[in-house]
C-alpha positions in Angstrom: 117.2 48.0 118.0 119.0 46.1 115.4 122.4 44.9 116.5 125.0 44.4 113.6 128.2 42.6 113.9 130.8 44.0 111.7 134.2 42.5 110.8 135.2 44.5 107.7 136.6 47.9 108.3 135.6 48.8 104.7 132.0 48.2 105.3 130.2 51.2 103.8 127.6 51.3 106.7 130.4 52.7 109.0 131.1 55.7 106.8 129.4 58.1 109.1 131.8 57.3 112.0 134.9 58.2 109.6 133.7 61.9 109.2 135.9 64.3 111.0 134.2 67.1 113.0 134.6 69.6 110.3 132.4 67.4 108.0 129.8 66.8 110.8 129.4 70.5 111.7 131.3 72.7 109.3 132.5 76.2 110.7 130.3 78.0 108.2 127.2 76.4 109.7 127.8 78.4 113.0 126.6 81.5 110.8 123.3 79.9 110.3 121.5 78.6 113.6 119.0 76.7 111.4 121.7 74.4 110.3 121.8 71.4 113.0 124.5 69.3 111.9 125.7 66.3 113.9 128.0 65.6 117.0 130.1 62.8 118.3 129.3 61.3 121.6 132.5 59.4 122.8 132.4 57.0 125.8 129.5 55.2 127.4 128.8 58.1 129.9 128.6 60.9 127.1 126.3 58.5 125.2 124.1 57.8 128.0 123.9 61.6 128.8 123.1 62.3 125.2 120.2 59.8 125.2 119.0 61.3 128.6 119.1 64.8 127.2 116.8 63.7 124.3 119.3 63.9 121.5 118.4 61.8 118.5 120.9 59.2 117.5 122.0 58.4 114.1 124.2 55.4 114.7 126.3 53.7 117.4 129.6 51.8 117.2 130.1 49.7 120.4 132.0 46.9 122.1 129.7 43.9 122.3 129.6 44.1 126.2 128.2 47.7 125.9 125.5 46.9 123.4 124.2 44.2 125.5 123.5 46.8 128.3 121.6 49.1 126.1 118.0 49.3 126.4 115.7 49.9 123.4 116.9 52.5 121.0 115.7 53.1 117.5 119.0 53.3 115.8 121.4 50.7 114.2 124.1 49.5 116.7 127.1 48.3 115.1 129.5 46.0 117.0 133.1 45.7 116.3 136.2 44.6 118.2 138.8 47.1 119.4 141.1 47.0 116.4 138.1 47.6 114.0 136.8 50.6 116.2 140.4 52.1 116.3 140.8 51.8 112.6 137.4 53.2 111.7 137.3 56.1 114.2 140.9 57.0 114.2 141.1 57.0 117.9 144.3 55.6 119.6 142.1 54.3 122.4 138.5 53.7 121.3 136.2 53.6 124.1 133.2 51.1 124.6 130.7 53.3 122.9 130.7 56.1 120.3 127.6 57.5 118.9 126.6 59.9 116.1 123.7 62.3 117.2 121.8 65.0 115.7 122.6 68.4 117.3 119.7 69.8 119.3 118.0 73.0 118.0 120.2 76.0 119.0 118.9 78.5 121.6 119.0 82.1 120.5 121.5 84.1 122.6 119.3 87.1 123.6 116.4 84.6 124.7 119.0 82.5 126.7 120.5 85.5 128.3 117.1 87.1 129.3 116.2 84.0 131.4 119.6 83.7 133.1 120.9 85.0 136.4 124.4 83.6 136.3 126.2 83.3 133.0 129.7 82.1 132.2 131.0 84.0 128.8 133.9 83.1 126.6 135.6 85.3 124.1 138.2 83.6 121.7 138.5 80.4 123.6 139.3 78.1 120.7 140.6 75.1 122.7 137.8 72.5 122.9 139.5 70.8 126.0 139.3 74.1 127.7 135.6 74.7 126.7 134.9 71.3 128.1 136.4 72.0 131.5 134.7 75.2 131.8 131.3 73.8 131.0 131.8 71.0 133.7 132.5 73.4 136.4 129.7 76.0 135.3 127.2 73.0 135.4 128.5 71.5 138.6 128.3 74.8 140.4 124.8 75.5 139.2 125.4 78.3 136.5 122.6 79.0 134.1 124.1 79.3 130.8 127.2 79.6 128.5 127.6 82.4 126.1 130.2 82.2 123.3 131.6 84.7 120.9 131.9 83.8 117.2 135.4 82.5 117.2 135.2 80.2 120.5 135.3 76.4 120.0 132.1 74.2 120.0 130.9 72.9 123.3 129.4 69.9 121.3 133.0 69.1 119.9 134.1 65.6 120.5 136.9 66.6 123.0 134.7 69.3 124.7 132.0 66.7 125.3 134.3 64.2 126.6 136.1 66.5 128.9 132.9 67.9 130.3 131.7 64.2 130.7 128.4 65.0 129.0 127.6 67.9 131.2 127.2 70.2 128.2 123.5 68.8 127.8 122.9 70.4 131.2 124.1 73.8 130.4 122.4 75.7 127.7 124.6 77.6 125.4 124.3 80.4 122.7 126.5 82.1 120.5 126.9 85.8 119.3 126.8 86.2 115.7 129.8 87.8 113.6 128.2 91.1 113.7 127.6 91.6 117.3 130.2 91.7 119.9 129.5 89.2 122.8 129.8 92.0 125.5 127.1 94.1 123.6 124.8 90.9 124.0 125.6 90.7 127.8 125.0 94.4 128.3 121.8 94.3 126.2 120.5 91.6 128.5 121.1 93.9 131.5 123.7 91.6 133.0 126.6 93.0 135.1 129.7 92.2 133.2 132.6 90.9 135.2 135.8 90.8 133.3 138.4 88.4 134.5 142.0 89.6 134.2 145.2 89.2 135.9 145.7 93.0 136.1 146.9 93.9 139.6 144.5 97.0 139.6 141.5 94.7 139.2 139.0 94.0 142.0 140.1 90.8 144.1 137.3 88.4 143.4 137.0 87.6 147.0 135.7 91.2 147.7 133.1 90.7 145.0 132.1 87.3 146.6 131.6 89.0 150.0 129.6 91.9 148.7 126.0 91.0 149.4 124.6 93.8 147.1 126.8 92.7 144.2 125.8 88.8 144.6 122.1 89.9 144.4 122.7 91.1 140.7 122.4 89.2 137.6 126.0 88.7 136.3 128.0 87.4 133.4 131.6 86.4 134.2 133.7 86.7 131.0 136.9 84.9 130.2 139.2 85.4 127.3 141.9 83.3 125.5 144.7 81.7 127.4 147.5 83.9 125.9 146.1 87.1 125.1 143.1 87.3 127.6 140.2 89.6 126.8 140.4 92.4 124.1 140.7 96.0 125.2 137.3 96.6 123.7 135.7 94.1 125.9 137.6 95.1 129.0 136.4 98.8 128.4 132.8 97.7 128.4 132.9 95.6 131.6 131.3 96.9 134.7 133.8 95.3 137.0 137.4 93.9 136.3 138.2 91.1 138.6 141.3 89.2 139.5 142.2 86.0 141.3 145.0 86.9 143.8 148.3 84.8 143.1 152.0 84.9 143.5 153.7 87.8 141.4 155.9 85.2 139.8 153.0 83.7 138.0 151.0 85.8 135.6 147.9 83.7 135.2 146.1 80.5 135.7 144.9 78.0 132.9 141.3 79.4 131.9 139.9 76.0 133.3 141.3 76.5 136.8 140.4 80.2 136.8 136.8 79.5 135.9 136.5 77.0 138.5 137.7 79.5 141.1 135.7 82.3 139.9 132.5 80.4 139.4 132.7 79.0 142.7 133.4 82.2 144.4 130.3 83.9 142.7 127.9 81.0 142.3 
């Protein structure tokens, strides 16, 4: 493990840390699962969990105190003071460790769904912070997989990984391609689709949670975007529409909060 002290912010060896996420994993690569790309692990805990998950590192940029705690890693470890790390990464408050890793080989969504009993599914959730919060709840509550439509944000986006505290490595995920609706994939896998909606005519999720027969099924709980919710087409394909009871003066919960409640109720 070569440890390299860097003092010049223009050192060309730091170039990989200047790449934004669009350059690390361009959007068009989502169309081709064979393209692996890179991801950013920000913070010592996320870096350590990336290593524990078997992800292959390309380079690390660390505070000296963190580098001294590292075990044997087959990658260059660059050390710089806080000002250098702030300048290079563009992060206002750079953490002690930042790693660039190769993305794991993707799992095909049909294969992932076939082997799962409890799936959380997201449609048009484009905020990485929300993705990370949902992942953290799903992993913590023992759900098997995350299914994403083509437009949802990347669970391995820097912000998503940080919010999820690296639990994204514990929750396998797959993405529907542009020509296949996510609900169609869920239905093809013989999962009972539970569409979350604030519609007062939907079934109270507490009733589903107390239904022994329902809880014995393989289920996918589907959430939509913050503002619009699930599409009409998706709602029409759902086997069950479920809601979280709340005060009439409030129309909905943040998706991260709603997911925590629903996944706990049905876990």
